[in-house]
C-alpha positions in Angstrom: -80.4 5.7 -7.5 -78.1 4.7 -4.8 -79.2 1.2 -5.8 -78.1 1.7 -9.4 -74.9 3.0 -8.0 -74.1 0.2 -5.7 -74.8 -2.3 -8.6 -72.5 -0.2 -10.8 -69.6 -0.7 -8.6 -70.4 -4.4 -7.0 -70.8 -6.0 -10.0 -67.4 -5.5 -11.8 -65.9 -5.9 -8.5 -67.7 -9.5 -7.8 -66.9 -10.5 -11.2 -63.4 -9.3 -10.9 -63.0 -11.5 -7.8 -64.7 -14.5 -9.3 -62.4 -14.2 -12.3 -59.3 -13.5 -10.2 -60.0 -16.6 -7.9 -60.3 -19.1 -10.8 -57.2 -17.8 -12.7 -55.2 -18.2 -9.5 -56.7 -21.4 -8.8 -55.9 -22.5 -12.4 -52.1 -21.2 -12.3 -52.0 -23.0 -8.7 -52.9 -26.5 -10.3 -50.9 -26.3 -13.2 -47.7 -25.1 -11.4 -44.9 -27.7 -11.9 -46.6 -29.3 -14.8 -45.0 -27.6 -17.7 -41.9 -29.2 -19.2 -39.5 -26.3 -18.0 -40.5 -26.7 -14.5 -40.5 -30.3 -13.7 -37.7 -32.9 -14.0 -38.9 -36.9 -14.7 -37.1 -39.7 -13.5 -38.6 -42.9 -14.1 -41.8 -42.8 -12.1 -40.8 -40.1 -9.8 -40.7 -36.3 -10.7 -39.4 -33.5 -8.9 -39.8 -29.4 -9.6 -36.6 -27.3 -9.8 -39.0 -24.2 -8.4 -40.5 -25.7 -5.3 -38.3 -24.9 -2.0 -35.8 -22.7 -4.4 -35.2 -19.1 -4.3 -37.0 -18.6 -7.9 -40.1 -20.4 -5.9 -43.0 -17.8 -7.3 -46.1 -17.0 -5.1 -47.8 -19.8 -7.2 -45.1 -22.3 -6.2 -45.8 -21.6 -2.5 -49.5 -21.7 -2.7 -49.1 -25.4 -4.3 -46.8 -26.2 -1.4 -49.6 -24.9 1.0 -52.3 -26.7 -0.5 -50.6 -30.4 -1.1 -47.6 -30.4 1.8 -47.0 -29.8 5.0 -43.6 -27.9 6.3 -41.9 -27.9 3.3 -38.2 -27.3 3.6 -35.8 -25.4 1.2 -34.3 -27.2 -1.9 -30.8 -26.7 -0.2 -32.3 -29.3 2.7 -34.2 -31.7 0.9 -35.2 -32.5 -2.6 -39.0 -33.8 -2.8 -39.8 -36.6 -5.6 -43.6 -37.5 -6.0 -44.9 -40.5 -7.6 -48.5 -41.2 -8.9 -47.8 -44.1 -11.1 -45.8 -47.1 -11.2 -43.0 -48.1 -13.7 -44.9 -49.1 -16.5 -47.2 -45.6 -16.2 -50.4 -46.9 -14.5 -51.8 -45.1 -11.5 -51.1 -46.2 -8.0 -54.2 -47.4 -6.7 -55.0 -49.3 -3.0 -56.6 -52.1 -4.8 -53.4 -53.3 -6.1 -50.2 -54.4 -4.3 -46.7 -52.6 -5.0 -43.0 -53.6 -4.6 -40.5 -50.6 -4.4 -36.9 -51.6 -5.5 -33.9 -49.7 -4.8 -30.5 -49.4 -3.0 -29.1 -47.1 -0.6 -29.1 -43.7 -1.8 -25.5 -42.5 -0.4 -24.8 -39.3 -2.1 -27.6 -38.1 0.5 -27.5 -38.0 4.2 -30.7 -39.9 4.7 -33.8 -40.6 2.7 -37.4 -42.0 3.2 -40.4 -42.8 1.3 -44.0 -42.0 2.6 -47.2 -43.2 1.4 -50.2 -40.5 1.1 -53.8 -41.2 0.4 -56.0 -39.2 -2.1 -56.6 -36.7 0.4 -53.1 -35.8 0.5 -52.7 -37.2 4.4 -50.8 -40.0 5.6 -52.7 -43.3 5.6 -53.9 -44.3 8.9 -53.1 -48.1 10.0 -53.0 -50.0 13.1 -49.0 -50.1 13.5 -48.6 -46.3 13.1 -46.1 -46.9 10.1 -46.2 -43.8 7.6 -42.9 -44.3 5.6 -39.7 -46.5 5.2 -36.3 -44.9 5.4 -32.7 -45.3 5.6 -32.8 -46.3 9.0 -35.5 -48.6 9.5 -35.7 -50.5 6.1 -34.3 -54.1 6.0 -31.6 -54.4 3.4 -31.0 -57.5 1.4 -28.4 -59.7 3.2 -24.6 -58.4 2.3 -26.3 -55.6 0.0 -27.3 -52.2 0.1 -30.8 -53.3 -2.1 -34.0 -53.2 -0.6 -37.7 -54.1 -1.5 -40.4 -52.2 0.0 -43.9 -53.8 0.1 -47.2 -51.4 -0.6 -50.0 -53.4 0.1 -53.2 -53.7 2.3 -52.1 -57.0 3.3 -49.6 -57.6 5.7 -45.9 -58.6 4.8 -43.3 -59.6 7.2 -40.7 -57.0 6.4 -40.3 -53.6 5.0 -44.3 -52.9 4.6 -46.1 -49.8 3.9 -49.7 -50.2 4.7 -52.1 -49.3 2.0 -55.6 -48.0 2.7 -58.4 -50.1 2.7 -60.7 -48.0 1.0 -60.4 -48.0 -2.7 -58.5 -44.5 -4.0 -55.5 -43.3 -5.7 -52.3 -43.0 -3.4 -48.9 -41.1 -3.9 -45.6 -41.6 -2.7 -43.3 -39.0 -1.7 -39.6 -39.7 -1.7 -37.3 -37.1 0.4 -33.7 -36.7 -0.1 -32.3 -34.9 3.0 -29.0 -32.9 2.5 -28.0 -34.0 -0.9 -24.8 -33.5 -2.3 -24.0 -31.7 -5.3 -23.9 -34.6 -7.5 -27.5 -35.3 -7.1 -28.7 -31.9 -7.9 -26.6 -32.0 -11.4 -28.3 -35.2 -12.3 -31.6 -35.2 -10.7 -33.3 -37.0 -14.1 -30.6 -39.7 -14.2 -29.8 -40.6 -10.6 -30.8 -43.9 -9.6 -34.1 -43.7 -7.9 -36.3 -46.9 -6.6 -38.7 -48.4 -9.1 -42.5 -49.1 -8.1 -43.6 -52.1 -9.6 -47.1 -53.7 -9.4 -47.4 -57.2 -8.1 -49.2 -59.2 -10.6 -51.6 -62.0 -9.1 
């Protein structure tokens, strides 16, 4: 009798936990993928929700799973890229060049390389990003080229992982001016090009 009562209550409870957990996981994975939540700009994408006052519990859970110490939208805008400018996945077996120019309407910017495990890529020179202070600009210009490759480059080099994997890039714009917020889909962002062999 007691066994039947326990089964009567435990089965629906267990089923509810499984279904609820699956639904929450799906919502977190889908967060930011709908067109009304994301903004595309070339290879880069950002979300209007992440770091804003409108951010939902699912948005916070997405950040907790995929990022460390996310700042508010007023402090920084995050653009992510998993594909090059031709729409192909960025992979460690290939070499890339990121071509851009100094982003003047933000106080500071950086481009960081992450592995498929969503962590920084370990490397012997302990270089994980290039930024407005470390990048070497082309002579007499505000233009730059950053090389993303497993093979060492002389300047502006982000080391790729040796293990074959998909990687992604994160562009952070710190203390952006109002003009950036108003033109997230059209501001000039760096172009990610695969280097053809």
